[in-house]
C-alpha positions in Angstrom: 18.8 5.1 27.0 17.8 6.0 23.5 20.6 6.1 21.0 21.1 8.4 17.9 20.7 6.4 14.7 21.5 6.6 11.0 20.2 4.8 7.9 22.3 3.9 4.9 21.4 2.1 1.7 23.4 -0.9 0.6 23.4 -3.6 -1.9 24.5 -7.2 -1.6 24.7 -10.3 -3.8 23.1 -13.7 -3.3 24.9 -17.0 -3.9 23.2 -17.3 -7.3 24.3 -13.9 -8.4 21.3 -11.7 -7.8 21.9 -8.2 -6.4 19.5 -7.1 -3.7 18.9 -3.6 -2.3 18.6 -3.0 1.4 18.9 -0.4 4.2 21.0 -0.7 7.3 19.7 1.3 10.3 22.4 1.6 13.0 23.1 3.1 16.3 26.4 4.0 18.1 26.7 0.8 20.2 24.6 -2.0 18.8 24.1 -5.0 21.1 21.6 -6.8 18.9 21.2 -7.4 15.2 17.7 -7.7 13.7 16.9 -8.9 10.2 13.4 -7.8 9.0 11.9 -10.0 6.3 8.9 -8.5 4.5 5.5 -9.8 3.6 4.7 -10.5 0.0 4.6 -7.3 -2.1 5.8 -5.0 0.7 8.8 -2.8 0.0 11.5 -2.5 2.6 10.6 1.1 3.4 7.4 -0.1 4.9 9.4 -1.4 7.8 11.6 1.6 8.5 9.5 2.8 11.4 10.0 -0.3 13.5 13.6 -0.5 12.3 14.2 3.0 13.7 12.4 2.0 16.9 14.7 -0.9 17.4 17.9 0.9 16.4 17.2 3.6 19.0 17.1 0.9 21.6 20.4 -0.6 20.7 20.0 -2.7 17.5 21.5 -2.7 14.0 18.7 -3.5 11.7 18.7 -4.7 8.0 15.6 -4.2 5.9 15.8 -5.4 2.3 13.8 -6.1 -0.8 13.4 -9.7 -2.1 14.4 -10.4 -5.7 11.8 -9.1 -8.1 10.3 -6.7 -5.6 10.7 -2.9 -5.4 14.4 -1.9 -5.4 15.5 -5.4 -6.1 13.4 -5.7 -9.3 15.4 -6.3 -12.4 14.5 -6.8 -16.1 11.2 -7.7 -17.6 9.0 -9.1 -14.8 6.8 -10.9 -17.2 9.8 -13.0 -18.2 11.0 -13.6 -14.7 11.8 -17.1 -13.5 11.8 -16.1 -9.8 10.1 -18.7 -7.6 8.5 -18.0 -4.3 11.0 -20.1 -2.2 13.9 -18.2 -3.8 13.2 -15.5 -1.3 14.1 -17.8 1.5 16.7 -20.1 -0.1 18.8 -17.3 -1.5 17.7 -13.8 -0.4 17.1 -14.4 3.3 20.4 -16.4 3.5 22.3 -13.6 1.9 20.6 -11.0 4.1 21.8 -12.9 7.2 25.3 -13.0 5.9 25.2 -9.3 5.1 24.0 -8.5 8.6 26.6 -10.7 10.2 29.3 -8.8 8.3 27.9 -5.5 9.4 27.7 -6.5 13.0 30.4 -9.1 13.7 30.0 -10.9 17.0 26.5 -9.4 17.6 23.6 -11.8 18.2 21.3 -12.1 15.2 17.6 -12.2 15.5 14.7 -12.1 13.0 11.5 -10.1 12.7 9.3 -11.6 10.0 6.0 -10.3 8.5 3.7 -12.7 6.7 5.6 -14.8 4.2 8.8 -13.7 5.9 8.1 -16.4 8.4 7.4 -19.1 5.9 10.8 -19.7 4.4 13.0 -20.0 7.5 13.0 -23.8 6.8 14.7 -23.4 3.4 17.5 -21.2 4.8 20.8 -23.1 4.7 22.1 -20.8 7.5 19.0 -20.6 9.7 21.2 -21.7 12.6 22.8 -18.2 12.6 19.5 -16.7 13.9 19.0 -16.8 17.7 15.3 -16.3 17.8 12.3 -15.3 15.6 9.5 -12.8 16.1 6.7 -13.6 13.7 4.1 -10.8 13.1 0.9 -11.6 11.2 2.3 -14.9 10.0 0.0 -17.8 9.2 -0.4 -20.2 6.3 -2.0 -18.8 3.1 -4.6 -21.6 3.0 -7.9 -19.8 2.4 -9.8 -22.3 4.6 -7.9 -21.1 7.7 -8.8 -17.5 7.0 -11.9 -15.6 8.1 -14.9 -16.7 6.0 -15.8 -13.1 5.2 -12.5 -12.8 3.4 -13.0 -15.7 1.1 -14.7 -13.8 -1.8 -11.9 -11.3 -1.8 -9.3 -14.0 -1.9 -11.1 -15.9 -4.7 -11.3 -12.7 -6.7 -7.6 -12.1 -6.2 -6.5 -15.6 -7.1 -8.8 -16.5 -10.0 -10.1 -13.2 -11.5 -7.7 -10.3 -10.9 -4.6 -12.6 -10.9 -5.6 -14.5 -14.0 -6.5 -11.3 -15.9 -3.2 -9.6 -14.9 -1.2 -12.6 -16.0 -3.0 -12.7 -19.3 -2.8 -9.0 -19.9 0.7 -8.1 -18.6 2.4 -11.4 -17.8 2.8 -10.6 -14.1 0.7 -9.3 -11.2 0.3 -5.6 -11.7 -1.0 -3.2 -8.9 -4.5 -2.8 -10.4 -8.0 -3.9 -9.4 -7.4 -3.8 -5.7 -4.0 -5.3 -5.4 -2.0 -2.6 -3.6 1.3 -4.4 -3.2 4.4 -4.3 -5.4 4.2 -6.0 -8.8 4.7 -9.7 -8.4 6.7 -12.1 -10.6 4.4 -14.7 -12.3 5.8 -17.8 -10.7 5.7 -16.2 -7.3 2.0 -15.6 -7.8 1.2 -19.0 -9.3 3.0 -20.9 -6.5 1.3 -18.7 -3.8 -2.1 -19.4 -5.4 -1.4 -23.2 -5.6 -0.5 -23.4 -2.0 -3.4 -21.3 -0.9 -5.8 -23.9 -2.1 -4.7 -26.7 0.2 -4.7 -27.2 4.0 -1.1 -28.5 3.9 -0.1 -25.2 2.2 3.6 -25.6 1.2 4.3 -28.9 3.1 3.2 -31.0 0.1 6.3 -29.5 -1.7 8.8 -30.5 0.9 10.2 -33.1 -1.6 9.6 -30.9 -4.6 9.9 -27.1 -4.9 11.2 -26.7 -1.4 13.8 -29.4 -1.5 16.3 -29.3 0.2 14.4 -28.1 3.2 15.3 -27.9 6.9 12.0 -27.2 8.7 12.5 -30.0 11.3 16.0 -28.7 11.9 15.0 -25.2 13.1 15.4 -25.1 16.8 15.6 -21.3 17.4 12.7 -20.1 19.6 9.7 -18.6 17.8 7.1 -16.2 19.2 4.2 -15.4 16.9 1.8 -12.4 17.2 -1.6 -12.4 15.5 -4.5 -10.0 15.7 -8.2 -10.6 16.1 -9.1 -8.3 13.1 -6.6 -9.9 10.7 -8.6 -11.9 8.2 -5.6 -13.8 6.9 -3.2 -14.6 9.8 -5.9 -16.0 12.1 -5.0 -18.0 15.2 -5.7 -21.2 13.3 -3.6 -20.2 10.3 -0.8 -19.2 12.7 -0.9 -22.5 14.6 -0.8 -24.4 11.2 2.3 -22.4 10.3 4.0 -23.0 13.6 3.5 -26.7 13.2 5.9 -26.5 10.2 8.7 -26.0 12.8 8.2 -29.1 15.0 11.4 -28.9 17.0 11.4 -25.1 17.8 10.1 -23.8 21.1 7.0 -21.9 20.1 4.4 -19.6 21.6 1.4 -17.7 20.1 0.3 -14.3 21.3 -3.2 -13.2 20.3 -3.9 -9.5 20.5 -6.8 -7.2 19.9 -6.3 -3.7 18.3 -7.3 -2.3 21.7 -4.5 -4.2 23.4 -2.1 -2.1 21.2 -4.1 1.1 21.7 -5.4 1.4 18.1 -8.7 0.8 16.3 -7.3 -1.4 13.5 -4.4 -3.6 12.8 -5.5 -6.1 10.1 -2.8 -7.9 8.2 -0.4 -5.1 7.6 -1.1 -2.5 10.3 1.3 -3.9 12.9 4.1 -2.0 11.1 2.3 1.4 10.7 3.0 4.4 13.0 1.2 4.2 16.3 1.9 0.6 17.0 4.9 1.2 19.3 3.3 -0.8 22.1 3.5 -3.9 19.9 7.0 -3.0 18.7 8.1 -2.8 22.3 6.7 -6.4 22.9 8.7 -7.6 19.9 11.8 -5.8 21.1 11.5 -7.2 24.6 11.3 -10.7 23.1 14.1 -10.4 20.6 16.5 -8.7 23.1 16.2 -11.2 25.9 18.7 -14.0 26.1 16.8 -17.0 27.5 15.9 -19.7 25.0 12.3 -20.5 26.0 9.4 -19.3 23.9 
């Protein structure tokens, strides 16, 4: 039975003192809690459709903006010292704590888009999450992406990105970048990782330390789409290997499987993808631990 829902804005503070903005979508009798972690440059409102879908089915859902992004942006972005892993080490950790407070005793699950699935291994409280649904999540290594997309990626990394850093000191939404403005260190680390097959694994003893990737045992199911040039099946498999002790499975879908003409890298969360949302809901709401 579908439940009436409501959405309320909230703010919460990370362990290092940064205030984040989020929205809590609730129903009358939630039986599941879902944390939605965004892709790079996507504001939390982009995920309100699927949050509403899950709340109607009995979930309490938290969407939020990482530090430096959309509603959580503070100060002069050009002077920002935000690092890419901060989103997992501080922001995702605080979001889990906030959701736990909002839904005491309710099982917590995680729906992650793109980079939202990268930083589970730097969360100090990853054990609080029962299972993960990864949507369009693969490593950012360009060599694992569709060859046809390489020129666009090289343009973004070395032409548009370099120009934007020189001109404004951060990544501004110009020249084809349609996401939110990005802090400079976030972009530079993303670019560095994108150039190597190991992606972020070479930083396990550096920027990502302390990390807990081998400690993650919650089940993971990953969905990728045949028309996504970035989160290809190979890129998704490479990312799943970063969680060696988690039960994992990979679901490869065509747009036709979902009843649409296009999904790409971001389309899974747009209206009309309810067939996919139902798959994610069925996975998150079941209790068995196998992938």
